C-alpha positions in Angstrom: 7.8 -12.6 11.4 6.8 -9.6 9.3 5.9 -10.8 5.8 6.7 -9.0 2.6 4.1 -6.6 1.3 3.3 -7.1 -2.4 3.5 -4.3 -4.9 3.7 -4.5 -8.7 5.3 -1.7 -10.7 2.4 0.3 -12.1 -0.3 -1.7 -10.4 -1.2 -3.3 -7.1 -0.8 -7.1 -7.0 -2.1 -9.6 -4.5 -2.0 -8.3 -0.9 -1.6 -11.7 0.6 -1.6 -15.4 -0.3 -4.9 -16.6 -1.6 -7.1 -18.0 1.1 -7.9 -21.6 0.8 -11.4 -22.3 -0.5 -13.3 -25.0 1.5 -14.0 -28.1 -0.5 -17.6 -28.8 -1.3 -19.0 -31.8 0.5 -18.6 -34.8 -1.6 -16.5 -33.0 -4.2 -13.7 -35.0 -5.8 -10.2 -33.6 -5.3 -8.6 -32.4 -8.5 -6.1 -34.7 -10.1 -2.5 -33.8 -9.3 -0.6 -32.0 -12.1 1.7 -34.3 -14.2 5.2 -33.0 -14.5 8.2 -33.8 -16.6 11.7 -33.1 -15.1 13.9 -30.9 -17.4 16.7 -30.2 -15.0 17.6 -32.0 -11.7 20.8 -30.6 -10.2 21.2 -31.1 -6.5 24.8 -29.5 -6.5 25.6 -31.7 -3.5 28.3 -33.8 -5.2 31.6 -33.2 -6.9 30.1 -32.2 -10.2 30.8 -35.3 -12.3 27.1 -35.7 -13.1 26.3 -32.1 -14.3 25.3 -31.8 -17.9 28.0 -30.7 -20.4 26.2 -27.5 -21.3 26.4 -26.3 -17.7 29.0 -23.6 -17.3 30.6 -22.0 -14.2 31.4 -18.3 -14.2 33.5 -18.3 -11.0 31.0 -20.4 -9.2 32.3 -23.6 -7.5 31.0 -26.8 -5.8 31.9 -27.1 -2.2 32.1 -30.9 -2.3 34.5 -30.9 -5.3 38.1 -31.6 -4.6 39.8 -30.5 -7.9 40.6 -27.1 -9.4 39.8 -27.8 -13.0 39.9 -24.5 -14.8 37.8 -22.0 -16.7 34.0 -22.6 -17.0 34.4 -25.7 -14.8 32.5 -26.5 -11.6 35.6 -27.1 -9.5 36.7 -26.9 -5.9 35.9 -24.0 -3.6 39.3 -24.4 -1.9 40.5 -21.0 -3.3 37.1 -19.3 -2.5 37.0 -19.7 1.3 36.6 -16.2 2.8 34.1 -16.1 5.7 32.0 -19.0 7.0 31.8 -21.1 3.9 31.0 -24.8 3.9 34.0 -27.1 4.3 35.7 -27.6 1.0 35.7 -31.2 -0.3 33.0 -32.4 2.1 29.8 -34.0 0.9 26.9 -33.3 0.6 27.9 -29.9 -0.7 26.5 -26.7 -2.3 26.8 -24.6 -5.4 28.7 -21.6 -4.0 28.2 -18.4 -6.0 30.4 -16.2 -3.7 32.2 -16.5 -0.5 32.2 -13.5 1.9 35.0 -11.7 0.1 34.5 -8.1 -1.2 33.7 -7.3 -4.8 33.2 -10.9 -5.8 30.8 -12.4 -8.3 29.8 -15.8 -9.5 27.2 -17.3 -11.9 26.2 -20.8 -13.0 24.4 -21.0 -16.4 22.9 -23.8 -18.5 23.4 -23.1 -22.2 20.8 -25.7 -23.3 17.4 -24.8 -24.6 14.5 -26.1 -22.5 11.1 -26.5 -24.2 8.4 -24.2 -22.8 5.5 -26.6 -23.2 2.8 -26.4 -20.6 4.6 -23.9 -18.5 7.7 -24.2 -16.2 8.1 -24.6 -12.5 11.5 -24.0 -10.9 12.3 -24.9 -7.3 15.6 -24.5 -5.3 17.0 -23.8 -1.9 18.9 -20.5 -1.4 21.3 -19.5 1.5 22.4 -15.9 2.2 24.3 -15.4 5.4 27.6 -14.7 7.1 28.5 -11.2 5.9 27.1 -7.7 5.9 24.0 -8.3 3.7 25.1 -7.9 0.0 24.1 -8.2 -2.6 21.7 -11.1 -3.3 20.9 -14.0 -5.6 19.2 -14.0 -9.0 17.6 -16.7 -11.0 17.0 -15.8 -14.7 15.5 -17.1 -17.9 16.6 -16.0 -21.4 15.3 -16.8 -24.8 16.4 -20.3 -25.8 17.8 -19.0 -29.1 20.4 -17.1 -27.2 24.0 -18.4 -26.8 24.1 -18.1 -23.0 27.7 -17.7 -22.0 27.8 -14.7 -19.7 25.7 -13.2 -16.9 24.5 -9.6 -16.9 25.8 -6.7 -14.7 26.6 -7.5 -11.1 26.1 -5.4 -8.0 22.5 -4.3 -7.6 21.7 -5.8 -11.0 22.4 -9.3 -9.6 23.8 -10.7 -12.8 20.5 -10.2 -14.7 19.8 -6.5 -15.5 22.1 -3.8 -16.9 24.0 -1.0 -15.2 25.8 2.0 -16.6 29.0 0.0 -17.1 27.9 -3.4 -18.2 24.9 -4.8 -20.3 22.3 -7.1 -19.0 22.2 -10.8 -19.7 21.8 -11.5 -23.4 18.3 -12.3 -24.5 16.8 -11.8 -21.1 13.2 -12.7 -20.5 12.7 -12.8 -16.8 14.9 -12.2 -13.8 14.0 -13.1 -10.2 15.9 -11.1 -7.6 16.3 -12.4 -4.0 17.7 -9.1 -2.9 19.2 -8.7 0.6 20.9 -5.4 -0.1 18.0 -3.8 -2.0 19.0 -2.2 -5.3 17.5 -4.8 -7.7 14.0 -3.1 -7.3 15.4 0.4 -7.9 15.8 2.1 -11.3 19.2 3.5 -10.3 22.7 2.7 -11.7 21.1 2.5 -15.2 18.7 -0.3 -14.5 15.4 -0.2 -16.5 16.7 2.3 -19.1 14.1 2.8 -21.9 11.2 1.2 -20.1 7.6 2.5 -20.5 6.2 4.4 -17.6 4.0 1.6 -16.4 7.1 -0.6 -15.9 9.4 1.8 -14.2 10.2 1.6 -10.5 7.9 3.7 -8.2 9.1 7.2 -7.4 10.5 6.1 -4.0 12.8 3.6 -5.8 14.0 6.2 -8.4 16.1 8.2 -6.0 19.8 7.3 -5.7 20.6 5.4 -2.5 16.9 4.6 -1.9 17.5 0.9 -1.7 14.9 -1.5 -0.4 16.7 -4.2 1.7 15.4 -7.8 2.0 12.9 -7.8 -0.9 12.0 -10.0 -3.9 11.5 -8.5 -7.4 10.9 -9.6 -10.9 12.4 -7.8 -14.0 11.3 -8.4 -17.5 12.9 -8.8 -21.0 15.9 -6.8 -22.0 18.9 -6.6 -24.3 22.2 -4.8 -23.8 21.6 -1.5 -22.0 17.8 -1.3 -22.7 14.9 -2.9 -20.9 15.0 -5.3 -17.9 11.9 -3.3 -16.6 10.6 -3.8 -13.1 7.5 -5.9 -13.3 6.8 -6.6 -9.6 8.4 -6.0 -6.2 7.7 -6.6 -2.6 9.4 -3.3 -1.8 7.2 -0.6 -0.3 8.0 2.9 0.7 7.8 1.8 4.3 10.8 -0.6 3.7 13.0 2.0 2.1 16.2 2.7 4.0 15.4 0.2 6.7 18.1 -2.3 7.8 16.0 -5.0 9.4 16.8 -8.3 7.8 15.3 -11.7 8.4 12.9 -12.9 5.7 15.5 -13.7 3.0 18.6 -13.4 5.0 20.0 -15.9 7.6 22.3 -15.4 10.5 24.9 -12.6 10.9 28.6 -13.1 10.5 30.3 -15.9 12.4 33.8 -17.3 11.8 32.6 -20.8 12.7 30.0 -22.3 10.4 27.6 -24.8 11.9 24.6 -26.8 10.8 22.4 -24.4 12.7 23.8 -21.5 10.7 22.9 -23.1 7.4 19.5 -24.2 8.6 18.7 -20.6 9.7 19.7 -19.3 6.3 17.8 -21.8 4.2 14.8 -20.6 2.2 13.0 -22.7 -0.4 12.0 -20.8 -3.5 9.4 -21.7 -6.2 9.0 -19.8 -9.4 6.2 -20.9 -11.7 5.5 -19.6 -15.2 2.2 -20.8 -16.8 1.7 -21.7 -20.4 0.6 -19.2 -23.0 2.0 -16.2 -24.8 1.5 -13.9 -21.8 2.0 -16.3 -18.8 1.2 -15.7 -15.2 4.3 -15.7 -13.0 4.2 -16.6 -9.3 6.9 -16.6 -6.7 6.4 -18.6 -3.5 8.8 -18.9 -0.6 8.9 -21.4 2.2 10.6 -19.6 5.1 10.8 -23.0 7.0 9.0 -21.5 9.9 6.2 -24.1 9.9 3.8 -22.1 7.7 4.7 -23.8 4.4 4.7 -22.0 1.0 3.7 -18.4 1.0 2.9 -16.4 -2.1 5.0 -13.3 -2.2 4.6 -12.1 -5.8 2.2 -12.7 -8.7 2.1 -10.9 -12.1 1.0 -11.4 -15.7 3.8 -11.0 -18.2 3.0 -8.2 -20.7 5.7 -9.6 -23.0 5.4 -12.8 -25.0 7.2 -15.8 -23.8 9.7 -17.5 -26.0 9.2 -21.1 -27.2 12.4 -22.2 -25.3 14.3 -21.0 -22.3 17.9 -21.2 -21.0 18.5 -20.6 -17.3 21.1 -19.3 -14.9 21.9 -18.2 -11.3 24.1 -15.2 -10.4 25.2 -13.4 -7.3 27.7 -10.7 -6.2 29.2 -8.8 -3.3 30.6 -5.3 -3.0 32.0 -3.5 -0.1 29.3 -5.3 1.9 29.3 -9.1 1.5 27.6 -12.4 2.1 28.1 -16.1 1.4 25.6 -17.1 -1.4 24.8 -20.8 -1.8 22.3 -22.8 -3.9 21.1 -26.4 -3.6 18.5 -28.8 -5.1 17.7 -27.0 -8.4 14.7 -28.7 -10.1 13.1 -27.4 -13.3 9.9 -29.2 -14.4 7.3 -28.7 -17.1 3.6 -29.5 -17.0 1.9 -31.9 -19.4 -1.7 -32.5 -20.2 
């Protein structure tokens, strides 16, 4: 499988995962890091155990059996276009979109999480069953923000802005798992007002120059300003190509099977170290037997807030996919 090349906006990042350093004979293994769990949301049940500050913006739980109303994690019975998981069956998923056109969904947690010792976020993502659009974002905003809405959809993946809609309020960091390929591009109004070092490369400035099947990080923004590109796996060799596989699962099938979901499953780990200018790393387990692989690493040029709030978002357009999440876990490190 061809792995993602690693490129940061304005500077080269790591070209491959760090090679393991052989242990010195007789050296004692380092003590494992201690962690404190801040959020543990499997999304496999009916939603009764989700915290009260968790809000649904058109997202649903496939295992749920009731249609509850606005901002509720309710049944997916009315969001069943394409090969979605069976509604009302456990264990389930958080479904951000079905395979319908021009759909969007988000799940946000309007509760401030302390940024003490850094934060590690892990979850499983599934993108499959349509025509490869658009992707999934996970984002963090300043904890002082009232997080009640996502940002612009389409290529902005619910985090950044576009010409018609502002980005998420108080945005600090947006991770784009981008099957369609516009999240890395400074088109449609993304990245407005960003300094030159944090603009997309020239090959991602041209309209329609999307970069399918890539991972990117965008930084702080407010309204229609900022959300600058910090790092992306997109290279000029991947522009305009239509070869999917690293992030994306199987092609469209009307009959969903366990094999379909296993093929689409990818484990994602986002780690933000402590400090005012933390190091951010993104690792993905493609479940091919090679374990975690480092795909992006960068140092934040912008100061981290003392607290974070978090959210997921996804969208479709004329092209579509089913977008699912499972097993969200947010942990902080302690001394």
